[in-house]
C-alpha positions as CSV (number, residue, x, y, z in Angstrom):
1,M,-26.2,-14.2,9.8
2,S,-24.0,-13.8,6.9
3,I,-22.7,-10.5,7.7
4,K,-19.1,-10.0,6.9
5,F,-17.1,-6.5,7.2
6,S,-14.5,-5.0,5.2
7,K,-11.4,-3.2,6.8
8,E,-12.4,0.0,5.2
9,H,-15.6,-0.3,7.8
10,E,-18.2,-1.7,5.0
11,W,-20.6,-4.6,5.8
12,I,-22.5,-7.0,3.3
13,N,-25.0,-9.3,3.7
14,A,-24.7,-11.6,1.3
15,A,-28.0,-14.1,2.2
16,N,-29.0,-13.4,-1.4
17,P,-26.1,-13.0,-3.7
18,D,-28.0,-11.4,-6.3
19,A,-28.9,-8.5,-4.1
20,A,-26.3,-8.4,-1.3
21,V,-26.8,-5.7,1.1
22,V,-24.1,-2.9,1.6
23,G,-23.6,0.0,4.1
24,I,-21.4,1.4,6.6
25,T,-20.6,0.0,10.3
26,V,-21.8,1.2,13.8
27,H,-18.0,2.0,14.0
28,A,-17.7,3.9,11.1
29,Q,-20.8,5.9,11.5
30,D,-19.3,6.7,15.1
31,A,-15.8,8.1,14.0
32,L,-17.7,10.0,11.2
33,G,-20.4,11.6,13.3
34,D,-23.9,13.4,12.0
35,V,-24.1,12.3,8.7
36,V,-25.5,14.8,6.4
37,F,-25.4,14.0,3.0
38,V,-24.5,10.3,0.8
39,D,-23.7,9.6,-2.6
40,L,-24.8,6.5,-4.1
41,P,-23.6,4.8,-7.0
42,A,-25.9,4.4,-10.4
43,V,-27.9,1.3,-10.3
44,G,-26.6,-1.0,-13.3
45,T,-22.8,0.2,-12.5
46,T,-19.9,-2.4,-12.0
47,F,-17.6,-2.2,-9.5
48,Q,-14.4,-4.3,-8.6
49,Q,-13.4,-5.0,-5.0
50,G,-12.1,-2.0,-3.3
51,D,-13.3,0.4,-5.8
52,V,-15.0,3.6,-4.5
53,T,-18.7,3.8,-4.9
54,G,-19.4,6.7,-3.6
55,V,-18.9,8.8,-0.7
56,V,-20.7,9.7,2.6
57,E,-20.2,13.4,4.3
58,S,-20.6,14.3,8.2
59,V,-20.8,17.4,10.2
60,K,-17.1,16.4,10.6
61,A,-15.6,14.7,7.7
62,A,-16.3,12.9,4.2
63,A,-15.2,9.2,3.7
64,D,-15.5,7.2,0.9
65,V,-17.3,4.2,0.4
66,Y,-15.7,1.1,-0.7
67,M,-16.8,-1.7,-2.6
68,P,-16.6,-5.1,-0.3
69,V,-16.8,-7.7,-3.2
70,T,-16.6,-7.2,-7.1
71,G,-20.5,-6.6,-8.5
72,E,-23.1,-4.6,-10.2
73,I,-25.4,-2.3,-8.2
74,V,-28.7,-3.6,-8.5
75,E,-30.2,-1.4,-6.4
76,V,-29.6,1.6,-3.9
77,N,-31.3,2.8,-0.8
78,E,-33.3,5.9,-1.9
79,A,-35.0,6.7,1.5
80,L,-30.9,7.1,2.9
81,R,-30.7,9.4,0.0
82,A,-33.4,11.4,1.7
83,D,-32.6,11.2,4.8
84,P,-29.3,10.4,5.6
85,S,-29.3,10.3,9.2
86,L,-30.4,6.7,8.8
87,A,-26.7,5.8,8.6
88,N,-26.4,7.4,12.2
89,T,-29.3,5.8,13.5
90,D,-29.9,2.0,12.0
91,P,-26.8,2.0,10.0
92,L,-27.3,-2.5,9.8
93,H,-30.6,-2.3,8.8
94,T,-32.7,0.8,7.3
95,G,-29.4,3.0,6.9
96,W,-27.9,0.4,4.0
97,F,-26.3,2.0,1.3
98,F,-27.0,-0.5,-1.9
99,K,-27.6,-3.9,-3.2
100,V,-24.9,-5.6,-5.2
101,K,-25.2,-8.6,-7.3
102,L,-22.0,-10.7,-6.4
103,A,-19.8,-11.5,-9.4
104,D,-17.5,-13.9,-7.2
105,P,-19.0,-14.9,-4.1
106,S,-15.7,-16.8,-3.1
107,Q,-14.6,-12.8,-2.0
108,L,-16.4,-12.7,0.9
109,D,-14.2,-15.7,2.2
110,G,-11.3,-13.0,2.6
111,L,-14.0,-10.4,4.5
112,M,-14.1,-10.4,8.6
113,D,-17.0,-12.0,10.6
114,E,-18.2,-10.4,13.0
115,T,-15.6,-10.9,16.0
116,A,-12.8,-10.4,13.9
117,Y,-13.8,-7.1,12.8
118,G,-15.0,-5.9,16.5
119,D,-11.0,-6.6,17.4
120,F,-10.1,-5.2,13.9
121,A,-12.3,-1.7,14.8
122,A,-11.1,-1.7,18.5
123,S,-7.7,-1.5,17.3
124,H,-8.3,1.0,14.5
């Protein structure tokens, strides 16, 4: 699998670099608790790596969602907007946040693989 992870607890599956899928990690949703609202970016908006793209709110806290790579939003998960709990029940599949067209696929090299992210998340 081509899933990579950011230090801000986002994951990206760039199997399709024209529509790479981004969401929050299991660790992030565990820390947040029950997600009650998501603010998703607008389709057509371009973000730089590290930019805030939206917000996820839970019963415990609100957290920014960061762009793991530079690119243009090509789709958002309307099902997640309608049912934010998908971020809890299936964060790596149906609970994805948005899809992005990568501007610079080499940025993926700076992200962590699953093993490195697991070690990182356990220590933070």
